[in-house]
N, CA, C, O and the ligand as a Tripos MOL2 file, in Angstrom:
@<TRIPOS>MOLECULE
protein
  241   239    61     0     0
PROTEIN
NO_CHARGES

@<TRIPOS>ATOM
      1 N          17.8860    6.9360   32.2580 N.3       1 MET1
      2 CA         17.1930    8.2290   32.1530 C.3       1 MET1
      3 C          15.6900    8.0540   32.3600 C.2       1 MET1
      4 O          15.1190    6.9990   32.0860 O.2       1 MET1
      5 N          15.0860    9.1050   32.8420 N.am      2 ARG2
      6 CA         13.6370    9.0660   33.0290 C.3       2 ARG2
      7 C          12.9520    9.9740   32.0120 C.2       2 ARG2
      8 O          13.5080   10.9790   31.5700 O.2       2 ARG2
      9 N          11.7630    9.5990   31.6680 N.am      3 LEU3
     10 CA         10.9910   10.4410   30.7590 C.3       3 LEU3
     11 C          10.2890   11.5180   31.5830 C.2       3 LEU3
     12 O           9.4150   11.1960   32.3880 O.2       3 LEU3
     13 N          10.6470   12.7740   31.4030 N.am      4 PRO4
     14 CA         10.0940   13.8580   32.2210 C.3       4 PRO4
     15 C           8.5790   13.9810   32.1100 C.2       4 PRO4
     16 O           7.9230   14.4110   33.0600 O.2       4 PRO4
     17 N           8.0270   13.6170   30.9860 N.am      5 PHE5
     18 CA          6.5840   13.8020   30.7950 C.3       5 PHE5
     19 C           5.7460   12.8460   31.6390 C.2       5 PHE5
     20 O           4.5740   13.1100   31.9100 O.2       5 PHE5
     21 N           6.3590   11.7240   32.0580 N.am      6 PHE6
     22 CA          5.5690   10.7350   32.7670 C.3       6 PHE6
     23 C           6.0340   10.5350   34.2070 C.2       6 PHE6
     24 O           5.5800    9.6100   34.8810 O.2       6 PHE6
     25 N           6.9300   11.3900   34.6810 N.am      7 SER7
     26 CA          7.4840   11.1880   36.0060 C.3       7 SER7
     27 C           6.6650   11.8510   37.1130 C.2       7 SER7
     28 O           6.8770   11.5830   38.2960 O.2       7 SER7
     29 N           5.7340   12.7130   36.7230 N.am      8 LYS8
     30 CA          4.9420   13.3920   37.7510 C.3       8 LYS8
     31 C           3.6220   12.6650   38.0090 C.2       8 LYS8
     32 O           3.2490   11.7410   37.2860 O.2       8 LYS8
     33 N           2.9400   13.0970   39.0360 N.am      9 LYS9
     34 CA          1.7180   12.4140   39.4470 C.3       9 LYS9
     35 C           0.4750   12.8740   38.6870 C.2       9 LYS9
     36 O          -0.5980   12.2860   38.8250 O.2       9 LYS9
     37 N           0.6250   13.9050   37.9020 N.am     10 SER10
     38 CA         -0.5510   14.4110   37.2010 C.3      10 SER10
     39 C          -1.1620   13.3220   36.3310 C.2      10 SER10
     40 O          -0.4560   12.5300   35.7070 O.2      10 SER10
     41 N          -2.4720   13.3030   36.3030 N.am     11 GLN11
     42 CA         -3.1550   12.2980   35.5150 C.3      11 GLN11
     43 C          -3.7740   12.9400   34.2830 C.2      11 GLN11
     44 O          -4.0360   14.1410   34.2360 O.2      11 GLN11
     45 N          -3.9910   12.1040   33.3100 N.am     12 THR12
     46 CA         -4.5750   12.6200   32.0870 C.3      12 THR12
     47 C          -5.8200   11.8250   31.7050 C.2      12 THR12
     48 O          -6.0180   10.6900   32.1390 O.2      12 THR12
     49 N          -6.6300   12.4410   30.8990 N.am     13 ALA13
     50 CA         -7.8230   11.7930   30.3760 C.3      13 ALA13
     51 C          -7.9530   12.1790   28.9100 C.2      13 ALA13
     52 O          -7.3380   13.1380   28.4420 O.2      13 ALA13
     53 N          -8.7660   11.4130   28.2010 N.am     14 ILE14
     54 CA         -8.9690   11.7180   26.7990 C.3      14 ILE14
     55 C         -10.2350   12.5460   26.6170 C.2      14 ILE14
     56 O         -11.3170   12.1650   27.0640 O.2      14 ILE14
     57 N         -10.0790   13.6640   25.9660 N.am     15 ASP15
     58 CA        -11.2310   14.5010   25.6170 C.3      15 ASP15
     59 C         -12.1210   13.6730   24.6800 C.2      15 ASP15
     60 O         -11.6860   13.2970   23.5920 O.2      15 ASP15
     61 N         -13.3710   13.3840   25.0960 N.am     16 PRO16
     62 CA        -14.2330   12.5190   24.2850 C.3      16 PRO16
     63 C         -14.6940   13.1730   22.9820 C.2      16 PRO16
     64 O         -15.2010   12.4960   22.0880 O.2      16 PRO16
     65 N         -14.5180   14.4610   22.8830 N.am     17 VAL17
     66 CA        -14.9650   15.1550   21.6730 C.3      17 VAL17
     67 C         -13.8990   15.1150   20.5760 C.2      17 VAL17
     68 O         -14.1910   14.7740   19.4300 O.2      17 VAL17
     69 N         -12.6670   15.4640   20.9350 N.am     18 CYS18
     70 CA        -11.6200   15.5620   19.9130 C.3      18 CYS18
     71 C         -10.4860   14.5570   20.1180 C.2      18 CYS18
     72 O          -9.5410   14.5080   19.3310 O.2      18 CYS18
     73 N         -10.5910   13.7570   21.1830 N.am     19 GLN19
     74 CA         -9.6070   12.6940   21.4710 C.3      19 GLN19
     75 C          -8.2400   13.2370   21.8950 C.2      19 GLN19
     76 O          -7.2440   12.5160   21.8400 O.2      19 GLN19
     77 N          -8.1880   14.4800   22.3090 N.am     20 MET20
     78 CA         -6.9120   15.0170   22.7880 C.3      20 MET20
     79 C          -6.6750   14.5750   24.2240 C.2      20 MET20
     80 O          -7.6210   14.2860   24.9580 O.2      20 MET20
     81 N          -5.4090   14.5240   24.6200 N.am     21 VAL21
     82 CA         -5.0640   14.1940   25.9960 C.3      21 VAL21
     83 C          -5.1640   15.4590   26.8330 C.2      21 VAL21
     84 O          -4.5920   16.4920   26.4840 O.2      21 VAL21
     85 N          -5.8970   15.3740   27.9460 N.am     22 VAL22
     86 CA         -6.1230   16.5310   28.8010 C.3      22 VAL22
     87 C          -5.6450   16.2370   30.2190 C.2      22 VAL22
     88 O          -5.8750   15.1500   30.7500 O.2      22 VAL22
     89 N          -4.9830   17.2110   30.8200 N.am     23 ASP23
     90 CA         -4.5470   17.0840   32.2060 C.3      23 ASP23
     91 C          -5.7640   17.2560   33.1170 C.2      23 ASP23
     92 O          -6.3920   18.3150   33.1310 O.2      23 ASP23
     93 N          -6.0910   16.2110   33.8730 N.am     24 THR24
     94 CA         -7.2840   16.2800   34.7110 C.3      24 THR24
     95 C          -7.1150   17.2310   35.8970 C.2      24 THR24
     96 O          -8.0970   17.6180   36.5310 O.2      24 THR24
     97 N          -5.8780   17.6040   36.1910 N.am     25 GLY25
     98 CA         -5.6380   18.5270   37.2910 C.3      25 GLY25
     99 C          -6.0460   19.9460   36.9440 C.2      25 GLY25
    100 O          -6.4850   20.7050   37.8090 O.2      25 GLY25
    101 N          -5.9000   20.3000   35.6770 N.am     26 SER26
    102 CA         -6.2790   21.6350   35.2390 C.3      26 SER26
    103 C          -6.7500   21.5860   33.7850 C.2      26 SER26
    104 O          -6.0700   22.0890   32.8900 O.2      26 SER26
    105 N          -7.9020   20.9840   33.5570 N.am     27 PRO27
    106 CA         -8.4130   20.8680   32.1860 C.3      27 PRO27
    107 C          -8.7520   22.2410   31.5930 C.2      27 PRO27
    108 O          -9.5540   22.9780   32.1660 O.2      27 PRO27
    109 N          -8.1500   22.5880   30.4560 N.am     28 PRO28
    110 CA         -8.3670   23.9090   29.8430 C.3      28 PRO28
    111 C          -9.8280   24.1910   29.5390 C.2      28 PRO28
    112 O         -10.2660   25.3410   29.5690 O.2      28 PRO28
    113 N         -10.5830   23.1350   29.2440 N.am     29 GLY29
    114 CA        -11.9900   23.3350   28.8930 C.3      29 GLY29
    115 C         -12.9500   22.9660   30.0070 C.2      29 GLY29
    116 O         -14.1640   22.9480   29.8020 O.2      29 GLY29
    117 N         -12.4140   22.6700   31.1920 N.am     30 GLY30
    118 CA        -13.2780   22.2860   32.2920 C.3      30 GLY30
    119 C         -13.6770   20.8220   32.2170 C.2      30 GLY30
    120 O         -13.0940   20.0450   31.4600 O.2      30 GLY30
    121 N         -14.6690   20.4540   33.0060 N.am     31 SER31
    122 CA        -15.0940   19.0590   33.0310 C.3      31 SER31
    123 C         -16.6090   18.9600   33.1170 C.2      31 SER31
    124 O         -17.2880   19.9120   33.4980 O.2      31 SER31
    125 N         -17.1220   17.7970   32.7590 N.am     32 SER32
    126 CA        -18.5500   17.5280   32.8610 C.3      32 SER32
    127 C         -18.7490   16.1270   33.4080 C.2      32 SER32
    128 O         -17.9790   15.2120   33.1170 O.2      32 SER32
    129 N         -19.8010   15.9760   34.2100 N.am     33 GLU33
    130 CA        -20.1110   14.6450   34.6970 C.3      33 GLU33
    131 C         -21.3240   14.1210   33.9520 C.2      33 GLU33
    132 O         -22.3310   14.8120   33.7980 O.2      33 GLU33
    133 N         -21.2060   12.8940   33.4980 N.am     34 TYR34
    134 CA        -22.3080   12.2880   32.7550 C.3      34 TYR34
    135 C         -22.4260   10.8240   33.1400 C.2      34 TYR34
    136 O         -21.4750   10.0600   32.9780 O.2      34 TYR34
    137 N         -23.5680   10.4360   33.6410 N.am     35 GLN35
    138 CA        -23.8330    9.0630   34.0660 C.3      35 GLN35
    139 C         -22.7670    8.5510   35.0370 C.2      35 GLN35
    140 O         -22.3180    7.4100   34.9310 O.2      35 GLN35
    141 N         -22.3760    9.3880   35.9640 N.am     36 GLY36
    142 CA        -21.4570    8.9670   37.0110 C.3      36 GLY36
    143 C         -19.9860    9.0150   36.6470 C.2      36 GLY36
    144 O         -19.1320    8.6840   37.4690 O.2      36 GLY36
    145 N         -19.6800    9.4260   35.4110 N.am     37 THR37
    146 CA        -18.2880    9.5090   34.9880 C.3      37 THR37
    147 C         -17.9450   10.9600   34.6730 C.2      37 THR37
    148 O         -18.7440   11.6800   34.0740 O.2      37 THR37
    149 N         -16.7460   11.3840   35.0830 N.am     38 THR38
    150 CA        -16.3220   12.7390   34.8020 C.3      38 THR38
    151 C         -15.4750   12.7690   33.5410 C.2      38 THR38
    152 O         -14.5540   11.9680   33.3780 O.2      38 THR38
    153 N         -15.7920   13.6890   32.6610 N.am     39 TYR39
    154 CA        -15.0460   13.8470   31.4060 C.3      39 TYR39
    155 C         -14.3650   15.2040   31.4080 C.2      39 TYR39
    156 O         -14.8850   16.1730   31.9600 O.2      39 TYR39
    157 N         -13.1880   15.2620   30.7790 N.am     40 TYR40
    158 CA        -12.4020   16.4950   30.7660 C.3      40 TYR40
    159 C         -12.2090   16.9670   29.3270 C.2      40 TYR40
    160 O         -12.1660   16.1760   28.3850 O.2      40 TYR40
    161 N         -12.0930   18.2910   29.1970 N.am     41 PHE41
    162 CA        -12.0580   18.8660   27.8500 C.3      41 PHE41
    163 C         -10.8810   19.7830   27.6320 C.2      41 PHE41
    164 O         -10.4090   20.4550   28.5490 O.2      41 PHE41
    165 N         -10.4050   19.7970   26.3710 N.am     42 CYS42
    166 CA         -9.2360   20.6000   26.0350 C.3      42 CYS42
    167 C          -9.6040   22.0620   25.8510 C.2      42 CYS42
    168 O          -8.7440   22.9390   25.9290 O.2      42 CYS42
    169 N         -10.8880   22.3260   25.6070 N.am     43 ALA43
    170 CA        -11.3370   23.6950   25.3680 C.3      43 ALA43
    171 C         -12.8240   23.8140   25.6910 C.2      43 ALA43
    172 O         -13.5570   22.8270   25.6200 O.2      43 ALA43
    173 N         -13.2710   25.0210   26.0460 N.am     44 PRO44
    174 CA        -14.6920   25.2240   26.3660 C.3      44 PRO44
    175 C         -15.6180   24.7810   25.2370 C.2      44 PRO44
    176 O         -16.7370   24.3300   25.4840 O.2      44 PRO44
    177 N         -15.1490   24.9120   24.0000 N.am     45 GLY45
    178 CA        -15.9630   24.5040   22.8650 C.3      45 GLY45
    179 C         -16.2520   23.0160   22.8830 C.2      45 GLY45
    180 O         -17.3540   22.5900   22.5360 O.2      45 GLY45
    181 N         -15.2620   22.2150   23.2870 N.am     46 CYS46
    182 CA        -15.4550   20.7740   23.3470 C.3      46 CYS46
    183 C         -16.4620   20.4130   24.4400 C.2      46 CYS46
    184 O         -17.3100   19.5420   24.2510 O.2      46 CYS46
    185 N         -16.3600   21.0830   25.5690 N.am     47 LYS47
    186 CA        -17.3230   20.8320   26.6440 C.3      47 LYS47
    187 C         -18.7330   21.1720   26.1760 C.2      47 LYS47
    188 O         -19.6870   20.4560   26.4790 O.2      47 LYS47
    189 N         -18.8520   22.2470   25.4510 N.am     48 HIS48
    190 CA        -20.1570   22.6620   24.9340 C.3      48 HIS48
    191 C         -20.7400   21.5800   24.0230 C.2      48 HIS48
    192 O         -21.9130   21.2230   24.1390 O.2      48 HIS48
    193 N         -19.9150   21.0680   23.1250 N.am     49 HIS49
    194 CA        -20.3800   20.0250   22.2180 C.3      49 HIS49
    195 C         -20.8190   18.7880   22.9980 C.2      49 HIS49
    196 O         -21.8450   18.1770   22.6990 O.2      49 HIS49
    197 N         -20.0180   18.4330   24.0050 N.am     50 PHE50
    198 CA        -20.3310   17.2480   24.8020 C.3      50 PHE50
    199 C         -21.6400   17.4340   25.5630 C.2      50 PHE50
    200 O         -22.4790   16.5340   25.6040 O.2      50 PHE50
    201 N         -21.8040   18.6040   26.1630 N.am     51 ASP51
    202 CA        -23.0180   18.8700   26.9410 C.3      51 ASP51
    203 C         -24.2670   18.8390   26.0570 C.2      51 ASP51
    204 O         -25.3560   18.4960   26.5160 O.2      51 ASP51
    205 N         -24.0960   19.1920   24.8160 N.am     52 GLN52
    206 CA        -25.2340   19.1830   23.9010 C.3      52 GLN52
    207 C         -25.6600   17.7520   23.5680 C.2      52 GLN52
    208 O         -26.8410   17.4150   23.6390 O.2      52 GLN52
    209 N         -24.6950   16.9260   23.2090 N.am     53 GLU53
    210 CA        -24.9940   15.5580   22.7880 C.3      53 GLU53
    211 C         -23.9490   14.5780   23.3220 C.2      53 GLU53
    212 O         -23.1410   14.0530   22.5550 O.2      53 GLU53
    213 N         -23.9610   14.3310   24.6310 N.am     54 PRO54
    214 CA        -22.9320   13.4660   25.2270 C.3      54 PRO54
    215 C         -22.8990   12.0670   24.6260 C.2      54 PRO54
    216 O         -21.8210   11.5170   24.3980 O.2      54 PRO54
    217 N         -24.0510   11.4950   24.3710 N.am     55 GLU55
    218 CA        -24.0690   10.1170   23.8630 C.3      55 GLU55
    219 C         -23.4450   10.0100   22.4670 C.2      55 GLU55
    220 O         -22.8530    8.9920   22.1100 O.2      55 GLU55
    221 N         -23.5910   11.0640   21.7060 N.am     56 LYS56
    222 CA        -23.0250   11.0600   20.3570 C.3      56 LYS56
    223 C         -21.5010   10.8970   20.4090 C.2      56 LYS56
    224 O         -20.9110   10.1840   19.5980 O.2      56 LYS56
    225 N         -20.8790   11.5750   21.3810 N.am     57 HIS57
    226 CA        -19.4210   11.5230   21.4740 C.3      57 HIS57
    227 C         -18.9330   10.2580   22.1580 C.2      57 HIS57
    228 O         -17.8520    9.7580   21.8460 O.2      57 HIS57
    229 N         -19.7200    9.7400   23.0860 N.am     58 LEU58
    230 CA        -19.2880    8.5470   23.8090 C.3      58 LEU58
    231 C         -19.4370    7.2870   22.9800 C.2      58 LEU58
    232 O         -18.7110    6.3170   23.2000 O.2      58 LEU58
    233 N         -20.3430    7.2790   22.0520 N.am     59 SER59
    234 CA        -20.5760    6.0720   21.2610 C.3      59 SER59
    235 C         -19.6460    5.9740   20.0700 C.2      59 SER59
    236 O         -19.5650    4.9350   19.4150 O.2      59 SER59
    237 N         -18.9420    7.0680   19.7910 N.am     60 ALA60
    238 CA        -18.0720    7.0820   18.6060 C.3      60 ALA60
    239 C         -16.8930    6.1310   18.7900 C.2      60 ALA60
    240 O         -16.0530    6.0090   17.8980 O.2      60 ALA60
    241 ZN        -11.2010   18.9030   22.7060 Zn       61 ZN61
@<TRIPOS>BOND
     1     1     2 1
     2     2     3 1
     3     3     4 2
     4     3     5 am
     5     5     6 1
     6     6     7 1
     7     7     8 2
     8     7     9 am
     9     9    10 1
    10    10    11 1
    11    11    12 2
    12    11    13 am
    13    13    14 1
    14    14    15 1
    15    15    16 2
    16    15    17 am
    17    17    18 1
    18    18    19 1
    19    19    20 2
    20    19    21 am
    21    21    22 1
    22    22    23 1
    23    23    24 2
    24    23    25 am
    25    25    26 1
    26    26    27 1
    27    27    28 2
    28    27    29 am
    29    29    30 1
    30    30    31 1
    31    31    32 2
    32    31    33 am
    33    33    34 1
    34    34    35 1
    35    35    36 2
    36    35    37 am
    37    37    38 1
    38    38    39 1
    39    39    40 2
    40    39    41 am
    41    41    42 1
    42    42    43 1
    43    43    44 2
    44    43    45 am
    45    45    46 1
    46    46    47 1
    47    47    48 2
    48    47    49 am
    49    49    50 1
    50    50    51 1
    51    51    52 2
    52    51    53 am
    53    53    54 1
    54    54    55 1
    55    55    56 2
    56    55    57 am
    57    57    58 1
    58    58    59 1
    59    59    60 2
    60    59    61 am
    61    61    62 1
    62    62    63 1
    63    63    64 2
    64    63    65 am
    65    65    66 1
    66    66    67 1
    67    67    68 2
    68    67    69 am
    69    69    70 1
    70    70    71 1
    71    71    72 2
    72    71    73 am
    73    73    74 1
    74    74    75 1
    75    75    76 2
    76    75    77 am
    77    77    78 1
    78    78    79 1
    79    79    80 2
    80    79    81 am
    81    81    82 1
    82    82    83 1
    83    83    84 2
    84    83    85 am
    85    85    86 1
    86    86    87 1
    87    87    88 2
    88    87    89 am
    89    89    90 1
    90    90    91 1
    91    91    92 2
    92    91    93 am
    93    93    94 1
    94    94    95 1
    95    95    96 2
    96    95    97 am
    97    97    98 1
    98    98    99 1
    99    99   100 2
   100    99   101 am
   101   101   102 1
   102   102   103 1
   103   103   104 2
   104   103   105 am
   105   105   106 1
   106   106   107 1
   107   107   108 2
   108   107   109 am
   109   109   110 1
   110   110   111 1
   111   111   112 2
   112   111   113 am
   113   113   114 1
   114   114   115 1
   115   115   116 2
   116   115   117 am
   117   117   118 1
   118   118   119 1
   119   119   120 2
   120   119   121 am
   121   121   122 1
   122   122   123 1
   123   123   124 2
   124   123   125 am
   125   125   126 1
   126   126   127 1
   127   127   128 2
   128   127   129 am
   129   129   130 1
   130   130   131 1
   131   131   132 2
   132   131   133 am
   133   133   134 1
   134   134   135 1
   135   135   136 2
   136   135   137 am
   137   137   138 1
   138   138   139 1
   139   139   140 2
   140   139   141 am
   141   141   142 1
   142   142   143 1
   143   143   144 2
   144   143   145 am
   145   145   146 1
   146   146   147 1
   147   147   148 2
   148   147   149 am
   149   149   150 1
   150   150   151 1
   151   151   152 2
   152   151   153 am
   153   153   154 1
   154   154   155 1
   155   155   156 2
   156   155   157 am
   157   157   158 1
   158   158   159 1
   159   159   160 2
   160   159   161 am
   161   161   162 1
   162   162   163 1
   163   163   164 2
   164   163   165 am
   165   165   166 1
   166   166   167 1
   167   167   168 2
   168   167   169 am
   169   169   170 1
   170   170   171 1
   171   171   172 2
   172   171   173 am
   173   173   174 1
   174   174   175 1
   175   175   176 2
   176   175   177 am
   177   177   178 1
   178   178   179 1
   179   179   180 2
   180   179   181 am
   181   181   182 1
   182   182   183 1
   183   183   184 2
   184   183   185 am
   185   185   186 1
   186   186   187 1
   187   187   188 2
   188   187   189 am
   189   189   190 1
   190   190   191 1
   191   191   192 2
   192   191   193 am
   193   193   194 1
   194   194   195 1
   195   195   196 2
   196   195   197 am
   197   197   198 1
   198   198   199 1
   199   199   200 2
   200   199   201 am
   201   201   202 1
   202   202   203 1
   203   203   204 2
   204   203   205 am
   205   205   206 1
   206   206   207 1
   207   207   208 2
   208   207   209 am
   209   209   210 1
   210   210   211 1
   211   211   212 2
   212   211   213 am
   213   213   214 1
   214   214   215 1
   215   215   216 2
   216   215   217 am
   217   217   218 1
   218   218   219 1
   219   219   220 2
   220   219   221 am
   221   221   222 1
   222   222   223 1
   223   223   224 2
   224   223   225 am
   225   225   226 1
   226   226   227 1
   227   227   228 2
   228   227   229 am
   229   229   230 1
   230   230   231 1
   231   231   232 2
   232   231   233 am
   233   233   234 1
   234   234   235 1
   235   235   236 2
   236   235   237 am
   237   237   238 1
   238   238   239 1
   239   239   240 2
@<TRIPOS>SUBSTRUCTURE
     1 MET1         2 RESIDUE 1 A MET
     2 ARG2         6 RESIDUE 1 A ARG
     3 LEU3        10 RESIDUE 1 A LEU
     4 PRO4        14 RESIDUE 1 A PRO
     5 PHE5        18 RESIDUE 1 A PHE
     6 PHE6        22 RESIDUE 1 A PHE
     7 SER7        26 RESIDUE 1 A SER
     8 LYS8        30 RESIDUE 1 A LYS
     9 LYS9        34 RESIDUE 1 A LYS
    10 SER10       38 RESIDUE 1 A SER
    11 GLN11       42 RESIDUE 1 A GLN
    12 THR12       46 RESIDUE 1 A THR
    13 ALA13       50 RESIDUE 1 A ALA
    14 ILE14       54 RESIDUE 1 A ILE
    15 ASP15       58 RESIDUE 1 A ASP
    16 PRO16       62 RESIDUE 1 A PRO
    17 VAL17       66 RESIDUE 1 A VAL
    18 CYS18       70 RESIDUE 1 A CYS
    19 GLN19       74 RESIDUE 1 A GLN
    20 MET20       78 RESIDUE 1 A MET
    21 VAL21       82 RESIDUE 1 A VAL
    22 VAL22       86 RESIDUE 1 A VAL
    23 ASP23       90 RESIDUE 1 A ASP
    24 THR24       94 RESIDUE 1 A THR
    25 GLY25       98 RESIDUE 1 A GLY
    26 SER26      102 RESIDUE 1 A SER
    27 PRO27      106 RESIDUE 1 A PRO
    28 PRO28      110 RESIDUE 1 A PRO
    29 GLY29      114 RESIDUE 1 A GLY
    30 GLY30      118 RESIDUE 1 A GLY
    31 SER31      122 RESIDUE 1 A SER
    32 SER32      126 RESIDUE 1 A SER
    33 GLU33      130 RESIDUE 1 A GLU
    34 TYR34      134 RESIDUE 1 A TYR
    35 GLN35      138 RESIDUE 1 A GLN
    36 GLY36      142 RESIDUE 1 A GLY
    37 THR37      146 RESIDUE 1 A THR
    38 THR38      150 RESIDUE 1 A THR
    39 TYR39      154 RESIDUE 1 A TYR
    40 TYR40      158 RESIDUE 1 A TYR
    41 PHE41      162 RESIDUE 1 A PHE
    42 CYS42      166 RESIDUE 1 A CYS
    43 ALA43      170 RESIDUE 1 A ALA
    44 PRO44      174 RESIDUE 1 A PRO
    45 GLY45      178 RESIDUE 1 A GLY
    46 CYS46      182 RESIDUE 1 A CYS
    47 LYS47      186 RESIDUE 1 A LYS
    48 HIS48      190 RESIDUE 1 A HIS
    49 HIS49      194 RESIDUE 1 A HIS
    50 PHE50      198 RESIDUE 1 A PHE
    51 ASP51      202 RESIDUE 1 A ASP
    52 GLN52      206 RESIDUE 1 A GLN
    53 GLU53      210 RESIDUE 1 A GLU
    54 PRO54      214 RESIDUE 1 A PRO
    55 GLU55      218 RESIDUE 1 A GLU
    56 LYS56      222 RESIDUE 1 A LYS
    57 HIS57      226 RESIDUE 1 A HIS
    58 LEU58      230 RESIDUE 1 A LEU
    59 SER59      234 RESIDUE 1 A SER
    60 ALA60      238 RESIDUE 1 A ALA
    61 ZN61       241 GROUP 0 **** ****
């Protein structure tokens, strides 16, 4: 048997604010680029927090 959740090509990333898994194909909270890396968010609120203090979330 195959695991349906991992059989597709969609990729995921970890929301740096809340550590949730986000589909990079259609991130609910959009994405932000910081220092050459793109980050994805589960909700607009998380993106807002990241945009305010990106280093705070990345160093955690
Ligand atoms: Zn989030």
